[in-house]
N, C-alpha and C positions, 0 to 999 in steps of 0.2 A: 321260725327263723328271723333273725334282727335283719333289719334293712340296711343295705349299703347307703354310707352318706357320701356327698362329694368329697370330703376330705379322705376317702378310701380310693387311693388312686390303683389298687391293685386288684379290688372284686370286680365281679361280672357288672358290665353294663347297662344303665338303663336308658336307653338311647332319646326316650321321648321328653325326658327331664334334664338331659346333662349335656354339654358339650364335647366334644369330640377330643380325645388324647392325640394330639398330633406329634407326630415324629418326622422333622424336615435333615433330608441327609443330601449332602453336598458339597461342594467347597465353600467353607465356610470361614477362609482366613479373612474376611472384611470384617471379624469381631474383632479382630487385633490392631493396634496402631499401624498405620503405614501399607494397608493392604487396603485393595479395592472393595467397599462394599456390595456385596454381591445380593440380589435378588432373595436367596435363602437368611442371609442375616436380617434382611429388611421383614421379610413375612414373617419368620419366627419371633421376631422381637415384638413387631405389629399384635401380633396374636395373643403373647405371653403378656403385653400390657391390657391386651382386652380381658384378660382374665381366662385362657384357655390352658389347660395343663400341656406344655410343650417341652419337648426334647428336639434338642439340635446340634448335627455332629456332620462334619468334622473339624476343628479348628486348624488343622494341621494342613501345613505348605507341600509337605511332603506327600506324594499321591499315595505311595505304597504304605505309609504311618495310616494317613485316613482311611485307607481300605480295611485296615485291619481295627481301626477306631468304630467304623461304621459297621463290620461284620459283629464284633463284638456287641454293640450296644445293640443292634436289632436284635440280637439271639437274646443276650441278658435280660433286656427290658421289654419283651415282646408282650407280656402280659398288660404292660402300661401304656399300649400302642391299639388306638384305633384306625387311623390313617395315616398311613405313609406316603409322605411328600417326596419325593426322588426328583431333582433338579439333575436335568439332562443334558449333557453338554458336546456330546460325541466325542470323537477322537480318541486320546489314549484314555481320558477319565470314564469311557464308557465302558472299560471293565468293571470300575466301582461301579458304575448305574446296574451293569448287570448281576454282579454279586448282591446289593443291596436289594433289589427287585425280587430276585430268586429268592433271597431268605425272607423277604415281606410275604412273597404269595404262598411260601411253606408256612409261616408262621398264622396264615389266615386274615393277614390285615387288606384292608383298602387301600389301594394302591393309585396315586395321583402321581402323573408323571408330568413335569412341567419342561418344556423344550427351550432352550436358552441357544443363541447365537446364529450368525450369517454362514456361519460353515454348514450347520448341521442338514443342508438340502444336499450339498456334495459327499458328505458320509454317509448319507442313506443310499446313495446313488453307489459308492463304492463297497458296501456292506449290507446289502439289502436283507439278505437270511438273516444276519444274525442282528439285525434292526428289528426286524419284522419278529422274530422267537421273545426280543428283550419288549418291545411295546408291546405284546399282545399280552403280558403280565397285569399290563393297566387297566383299573375300572373307569379310568378316565385319564385321557390325554389334555393338556391345556397349552396353548402358546400365546405370546403376549402381543403377536401380530398377525393379522391377517395372511402376510407374506407365509409362515411358517405353518400357519392353517392347512393353508391352500397345499404344500408341498406334503404335508401328512394324509391330507383326504385325498390326494391323487394314489394315495396307497391302498386306498380303500378303510382308512381308520375313521373315526370320527375324532373330531377336536374342536373345543371351546375356545374364544380367545376371552381373554383376561390381562389387561395390560400391566405391564411392569409399573411397580409403584414407586410413588416419592412421599415424603411429608410435606405438602406444599406450605404450610406454615413456615416452616423454617427457610425459606426463599423470599428475602424483600424484593417485590417487584417495583420497578423503574423502568415505565414506558421510555424508549427512545426515539428521539424525531431528528434531530440535527446531529450528527455522529463525527466522531473523530477517528481516524485510522488506527483504532487501538483494537488490538485482534487478540483473541483467547482460545487457544488450541489445548482441550481437556481430555486425552485419552491415554492408553498405555504405551511405552514407547517398543511397540513391537511391529513387526511388517506389515500385518493386517490392516494397521491403523496409518500407514503409510506417513510418519511425522516428516519424513524428508520434504513431503510436498508444501508443508507451512513453511517451511524456511524459504524454499524457491520462490512462493505465492508473497512472501516478503518481499525479497528482491526486486519480484516483478514490481509491485504496487510501490515502491520507494523510486521509480523512474517518474510517477507522477505526484506520489504522496511521500517526499523524502522525511518526513516527521512519523512516519509508520513504525508503529512496536508490534511484537509478539511477544505473548507471554505463552510458555508450553508448560503445563502443569501435569504429572500424571506418573504412576510406576514404571521405573526402568525394566522393560523386558528383553532389554540386551542392543537398544538401539539409541539410546540418550548421548552415549559417548560419539557416535557417528553424529548426531543430530549437533551436537557441540562443535566438532568439526567441521562440517558444512556450513555451519553459521561464520566460524572465522574465516575459512579460505573465501568466504562471499562478501568478507569485510561486514559482518552484521552483529559482530559480538558485543556491541555496544547497544542492540537494538531488537535483541531478543533475551528473553529471562528464562531462567529454567527454577522453578523455587521447588520441584519435587515435588512427591506424591502430595496431594489436596485433602485435608480434613473439611469435614462441615464448613467450620468458621473459615479457614483459606479459601473454600470454593466461593463462598458468599463475597467474601472481601475483593476477591480478583474479577469474580463476575459483576461487582458493581463498578470496579475501576475499569472495566472493558467497554467497549460499544459495538463488537461485531463477534460472535463465535463461528470460528469455521470447524468444519468436520471432513477431514480428508481420506477416510477410511476407502480400503480396498474392499473390503468385506463386512454386511451390516444388517443389522435385524431388526431391533427398536432400542436403539441406544440410550440408555438412561442420561448419559452426559446430555445430550441433545435436548432431552425434556427438562433436565435441570436449567440448562440454558434459557429456553422459553419461560421456566418460571422465574428466573431473575429478569425478562424482559428484553434478552438479547437477542436479535436478529440473527437467524444462522443462515449461513451459505456451506453448502454440504454437495458431495457428490452424490449422485443418484446411482446408490448400489444396494442388493439386496432389498430388503424391506422398507429403506427409506423411501421410495415412492408409494406406500403403503402408510407412512407415518406422515411423511411433508407432502404440500403441494407447492409445486413450484408458482412463484408469487402470490401466493396464500400465507403460507405459514413459513415460508423460507424460499430461500432461491438454490436451485439445483444446477449441478453442473456434471459433464461427463467424469468417469474415473481418471483420475491423474492428469486431468487437463488443467495446469496449470495457469495458461492464459485464460480460458473460461472463467476460472473460479478469480483472477485476477479485476476481470471485467464486470462481474456479480458486484464483487467487491467497491468497486468503480461506482457500480449502478446505485447502489445503496447511499454511498457517501454524497451523490447527488441529488438524491429524491429523498427529503425526507417523508414525505408522505407515505412513499412507499416502506420507508424504515418503521414510521409509526403504527402502519398496518401488520407489518410482521411481526413488530412487537407485540402487540394487543393480540393477534392470533396466537403466536406463539404462549403466551399466557394462558389463553384458555385451552390450548392443547395441551398445556400441564396440568392444569385442572381436571381433566380425565383421569388422570394417573393418581390422584391425592386418595391418599389411604382411605379417606371416606367414603369415597365414590366406589373404589374397587372393595373394600370390606364385605359389603352385601353380596357381590357377584361368588367371592370364594365360600362365602356361607351359605348361599344357595346352593350349591356344590356340595358341600360336606353332608348338608340338609338331604340330599338326595341319596349319597352315599350310606350315610347311616340308617334310610328309610328301606334301603336294598338290603343293608344286614338286618334291619329287624324283621322284613318279610322271611329273610332265608331262617332265622332262628324260629320265626312261628312254623314256618313249614318244616323245620325239622324237629320240632316237639310234635307236630301233627303228626309225622312218619313216625315217630318213636311210640305212639300210642297207639 
């Protein structure tokens, strides 16, 4: 029988000599302009660029269309998938994740579930049986932070930590020391990210620093109009700018023009926006919620304040403005933190996991052949 070559993606796999065929499933709308670039988009793109056979689905912003797209792809292309990487967010999208993992399990794929979001712990508490049934299908569970890993392990699952990934070379680093009160906020305009706190912060800060400004960039998830209205009511319309969604070029441009990054979230895990701020050299002031305490250290890589405490955050910003040595330390340490998420450092950890899964598949094949004979 003629041997299969790497150009034949439909034939039996030689796990010892070929890279696994990967299928990333989840919300991949970030592949389109104007949408947040998710880890699914980043990882599938990086592995495709590295020469891996990659399927990535779905780019549809509609959850129901995304479900059909994912189900059809996993069924139709089952013979071209070795490892199914399911991005798990919980909430309403858990239906999609349930169906995708069920189809993947029935097709015999190795399944990796990559957990996301500071809201996952609450979802696990509210739906313990559903979550256990779905998570039990995974050959490996991965979390980007110790925070989520602890939550999963407390439910008797094994979970490894692989950080969220950025491409560090895209972020031009500049160490900050003597700062101006130029603030940057960069999340989606959604209640969990508490955008109104950023505007109230600016109001407090202008008492001592009337020249303070704020840039609020991000996709509108229903609160941008309210944020604009609050800025107008507080007389800050000329001090707050809303540039809309920021693509990579715009992120770098706005980051270079700013001096301090503020993160006002009510709920968080391992926010890529904070990692990106560190990559650019922006000192970070953040609420200490969810996984933030695992990602950042107060006085080391950021200044941390209680959730929704505007006075405390204003005090932290003023502290930075008055202490160049502290600002320089946070700026340098933030860049070092971002380096841990660089693709070149994260890639080997994913490849180690894939090798383990392929080795287990190979052992299973040998055992099946032995039983048949």
